[in-house]
C-alpha positions in Angstrom: 0.8 -60.2 10.8 -0.3 -59.7 14.3 -4.4 -60.7 14.7 -6.2 -59.9 18.3 -8.9 -62.5 19.0 -11.7 -61.3 21.0 -15.5 -62.4 21.8 -18.1 -62.2 24.4 -17.4 -58.5 25.4 -21.0 -58.0 26.0 -20.4 -54.1 26.5 -22.7 -51.1 26.1 -20.2 -48.4 26.1 -19.6 -46.3 23.4 -15.9 -46.3 23.9 -13.2 -48.8 24.3 -12.1 -49.6 27.8 -8.4 -48.3 28.5 -7.3 -51.8 29.5 -8.6 -52.7 25.7 -6.9 -49.6 24.3 -3.5 -50.2 25.1 -3.8 -53.7 23.6 -5.5 -53.1 20.7 -2.8 -50.6 19.0 -0.2 -53.3 19.0 -2.3 -55.2 16.3 -2.9 -55.2 12.3 -6.4 -56.6 12.9 -9.4 -57.3 15.5 -11.1 -60.2 15.1 -14.3 -60.6 17.3 -16.4 -63.9 17.4 -19.6 -62.0 18.5 -21.7 -61.1 21.5 -20.6 -57.3 21.3 -24.2 -56.8 22.6 -24.7 -53.1 21.3 -24.4 -51.2 18.1 -22.4 -48.6 20.1 -19.4 -51.1 21.2 -19.2 -52.5 17.7 -19.0 -48.9 16.2 -16.3 -48.3 18.8 -14.3 -51.2 18.1 -15.3 -50.2 14.0 -14.1 -47.2 13.8 -10.3 -48.6 14.6 -10.5 -49.6 10.9 -8.9 -53.0 12.2 -12.2 -55.2 12.8 -13.4 -58.3 11.0 -16.6 -59.5 13.0 -19.6 -62.0 13.1 -23.0 -61.6 15.2 -23.3 -63.3 18.4 -26.4 -64.7 19.8 -27.0 -61.9 22.3 -26.3 -59.2 19.8 -29.1 -56.6 19.4 -31.0 -57.2 16.0 -29.4 -54.6 14.2 -26.1 -56.0 14.5 -27.6 -59.7 13.7 -28.7 -57.8 10.5 -25.5 -56.1 9.9 -22.9 -59.0 10.7 -22.7 -62.4 9.2 -23.3 -65.6 11.1 -20.4 -66.9 9.6 -17.0 -65.2 7.8 -14.0 -66.3 6.0 -11.1 -64.5 4.9 -7.5 -64.6 4.3 -4.3 -63.8 5.8 -0.9 -64.3 3.9 -2.3 -67.2 2.5 -4.0 -68.8 5.6 -8.0 -68.9 5.4 -9.2 -67.9 8.8 -13.3 -68.8 9.7 -15.1 -66.9 12.1 -18.4 -67.8 14.0 -20.0 -67.3 17.3 -21.8 -70.6 18.3 -20.4 -74.1 17.3 -19.0 -75.5 20.3 -21.6 -77.6 22.2 -18.6 -78.5 24.7 -15.2 -77.4 25.6 -14.3 -81.3 26.2 -15.7 -82.3 22.9 -14.4 -80.2 19.5 -15.5 -82.8 16.9 -18.3 -80.3 16.1 -16.2 -77.5 15.4 -13.4 -79.4 13.4 -16.0 -80.6 11.0 -17.3 -76.6 10.9 -13.9 -75.8 10.1 -13.4 -78.5 7.6 -16.8 -77.6 6.1 -15.8 -73.7 5.9 -12.6 -74.8 4.0 -10.7 -72.8 6.7 -7.1 -73.4 8.1 -7.9 -71.6 11.5 -11.8 -71.5 13.1 -12.0 -68.7 15.4 -15.2 -69.1 17.8 -16.5 -67.5 20.9 -19.9 -68.2 23.1 -18.0 -70.4 25.8 -16.4 -67.2 27.7 -13.1 -69.4 28.3 -10.3 -69.7 26.2 -9.2 -72.9 24.0 -6.6 -73.3 21.8 -6.5 -77.0 20.0 -4.5 -78.1 17.0 -5.2 -81.2 14.7 -5.5 -80.8 11.0 -7.2 -77.1 11.8 -6.3 -74.6 14.7 -9.7 -74.0 16.8 -9.3 -71.1 19.0 -11.7 -69.6 21.2 -10.4 -66.0 22.6 -12.5 -66.2 25.7 -13.4 -63.0 27.2 -11.8 -60.0 28.2 -14.8 -58.3 30.1 -16.9 -61.4 31.2 -15.2 -64.4 31.5 -16.5 -68.0 32.6 -14.0 -70.4 34.7 -10.9 -68.3 33.4 -9.4 -64.7 34.0 -10.4 -62.1 31.7 -8.4 -62.8 28.2 -7.7 -62.4 24.6 -6.0 -64.7 22.1 -2.9 -63.5 19.8 -2.8 -65.0 16.6 0.6 -64.3 14.6 1.4 -65.5 11.0 4.6 -65.2 9.5 5.1 -66.5 5.9 2.5 -69.5 6.5 3.5 -70.2 10.1 1.1 -69.8 12.9 1.8 -69.1 16.5 -0.5 -68.1 19.3 -0.5 -66.8 22.9 -3.2 -66.2 25.5 -3.5 -62.5 26.6 -4.1 -61.9 30.2 -6.2 -58.8 30.5 -6.5 -56.9 33.7 -10.2 -57.1 34.8 -12.3 -59.0 37.2 -12.4 -63.0 37.1 -15.3 -64.9 37.0 -16.7 -65.3 40.6 -15.8 -68.9 40.7 -12.3 -68.2 39.9 -12.4 -65.5 42.8 -14.0 -67.9 45.4 -11.3 -70.7 44.1 -8.5 -68.3 44.9 -9.8 -67.2 48.3 -10.0 -70.8 49.5 -6.6 -71.3 48.3 -5.7 -68.2 50.0 -7.3 -69.3 53.1 -5.5 -72.8 53.1 -2.0 -71.1 53.4 -3.4 -68.5 56.1 
């Protein structure tokens, strides 16, 4: 099964942007780790019939009441947990590992950082980054493939604007080369 993991979209639109629509069609499930921001964008993703989601800290009150803070579901015998916040640091993932163990999951998908992270210990921790509002990274999502109990992940680069720091850093590199 192919899962598309996203988070921190922060969109107000009633439509899924074209650059995401082209990707979504290739996946069996969309897992969103919170911060849709609006009911309109949540409804757009929900209309695909593929969505599993939690609310984030910036979601409107209606979404915070509709969606859980934590979600656990199973795919082909693999327990997947989803939360929005849980990462205090991209460097120290210890609290996330303990949260995954507390939730009894094999995989913990989380958001809030706006940049990708995939870490495997006794559990698999995944922050998919943000396809629309990245921080210190390019726009991205994560693909999680589950096949007969085996897991594999890929970071998917998404067309869009990088964070301003990354753009500035690339400009410095180009200026050095010139």
